[in-house]
Steps between C-alpha positions, in 0.01 A plus 500: 500500500374289792601133479265213580586254777700253288707753300563690827632183669716418200639854479594497869674163455696630202598818682587341837718224353626697198387234256479745213651847459367789286605481133569123524425271208281222636387181328168375641447126468136448404348154459142628475396374845355732768829552686705609200215707352454688830878553516497649152204729572624619840850579368351686205274703732779569751731611219248760386373607844847546653671620181775239535580511127556127489554328167265202526508197270278190501655153465303182437634145466267264313565158658294320232364264767126568471432488127268775381481641855871584484444683171205688651713596802761650268240694303339626821833641626575643156167688514588631848822644363307675223247642748778639718724597205792302644762298309425127482770230517396142429675166469362153428656191655378142478546429870391136477756430228781675692405313819521165319838590352654624827332239724363775729141529620261721305476740797877533538551538124235772481668688786848475342373611160314795653811634671707439189243705306507776762879525481500507120232772498674708768827494306339580167294790637754618760257462787611554860223286650256220418177513700307178567160453660571284805257579780480446878300182425785373282739569785295292745461216251877504438572493875274198560633330188857536630408374848334190355793425267767598753669835558725691739461842656595673174209330324260616771572858396269443204520670161738801491356839409790553264812318387739504205332345197806277460834458677711816464220671304421868560140441390269459800204264522238686703166395651287810573191287587671287765313671787166497317242222544332336204150581630587873488636455147179333380295770673707774333463347154126465558468870584712601207314260267832344424479179300752224549564144390457192720700180483276207596805291592548727802182350646598137457648342819763309302818693570619543859479878482138479384417263788650746744291784353173306463514261795763569766457877546116480524542215750732710718270803475180309579626265773805664659528876455301724263796742496757233415605672176565828676706328769702305245565823310619655825732202554645551151575865570665428837719226357583709194652766728676230699639347181633833375706538817642147526582490128696825529693352794558173313647689203747673732600165651535335158731782394703488823545121490602489132864401450492471122237554232551394140276431203430136585648471850439649843685452829381602846661499845308246709652621829344844453170377356449238774509776766194675350137427600383189316223678309760744363733211414218349295416828327867578430535161329186582304658828383807309382282258302322796339838652408594171334169494307384176664120450458371539857188299419722194477669560838309313771495537878719188517760668277519800733515274805795311355683822414444637851618174658814520287594836653573350842618150412868426545712321244574568137439400145127426514320572174137479395291626208230767503244584230609735222812293417658625822744311719586591857785391723640602839874510561726682747227729627391597150173409328548482125219526242590408143301457182534158331676203662863583565726307264873477537650711219731339250832652607771392251698211649826631356624849569435777250792734436411866530566698183692816598391736363179359354184300575489152647175296469397311817220271383230497633565774755591792272840647413795697642649807334851624575685823427837654589499855637773753578487636858546853361156471339340319792368629835474221758282713731251579225499135394418382855196729511351368177616136475263206518567171674561342160804708406846514656843652433841338548864610493609366162863465615391272786298276269667182375368399161298319395189570710224241477138466604353186657254380760586432864705199612554338836778672691476834316613796714538875456654790693219760490593868484548646846536161671825339615541136406296271277140389518333189365245575227250283688526730805489807275171381344353426844599845632337664196180291534545343156262201473663166421294477182651822363867446584579301185363790292763745628797537259852511646784686329811300585876563473741208541190289582411722797194731506581871482141615437183334626263683267251713688666443839870590539849522347838382628758721673773374268364684196358813662553846353745715699640856470794348311282334237580616145272280289152379596318190383123544520269195483123514470263205525182520292236245597241360261180712524 
């Protein structure tokens, strides 16, 4: 079967960029407008003509913003599903009410609710992709919209052809019409006698995007360059390729500069990061913020500038807040990101005696468990291969009871394994790049009021396990999740 111009363009886009694979289950988002209707019809035709054996489903979100028109839109799409014998998924959301409750704009609320609906539908129907009807015109409008409101080079790449529907989701959001112009879509629907719904609000120059579509683009075409849309589309494609490369490099740098990554904390080596090209420094920081689930929309150019300045500044202990309840500080060549303001933990003022064997609560840090082991049932070599930094073994005969746990004190020293002599805890923390703000949160196991285990860092030579050890004391620190 020979495909018309629009279905042929869409099929080539799908094939070239692998937007959809044969036998995929695809949800098609259909509002009833010309773009989504043409997307539905072209995918249906391509599926039959190329024998792709796709499982197609139609999804429609009724925004309840236009009174009876919204109800008519829903019925129109429902009729399309009947005509094409395709499953119909519908959801009704009072967008105005949700917007008032969440204090978001109607446009932003509608967008968030749409993608929430897509994700729900994809999960329920086990779809691998959700297809939406964004066109080349939408891409140009988005590009100009971003320029006017402020954007970087990533924003100039325009709308992506495909992306995960949500963070860490295997479902892809795909845009098969992204290289198709709206005039060709209208022409195609006219030839095919395809009816569609129109939203009069799209022709009112109230919203910025509408002004761009109705006023700015015609102005640029009529007075500056009649091919302005084609050139802007070309710019999007060039920068999209550029962005793919620099983002891949930035991810490598972010990984290489990472010293520690935890649930709500991240530490990077500023010496390494500062040696990279500045654009990659910026993008690496952006990757870290994404990893920490910080809303990038709230991170301004000034925020990035301050973070970049911090990489090369000398000194220590500076701290400042970032959006997303994130705090950042630079100390000893390390840049620390941490969720929520850092608060000094409530280490017990008096020492807590370690229950041996047993469990010792360490409010609010967690607890320590202890057990006594016989060396005949214990392999030190195997233990070293599997141990974590929060567990240690001691020669029970070398231990003077009782052992206690407390926080650090001025003048504390330890004789770390493998090192001759003693070392001040302050110097030990500096050598291990432990931020000042976190030092009071590190428990110390002490014997005769002297640290023999700085949890997570080192133990003392005096209590080390040797070939002559007969009984082993094993301690494990369990932090609060």
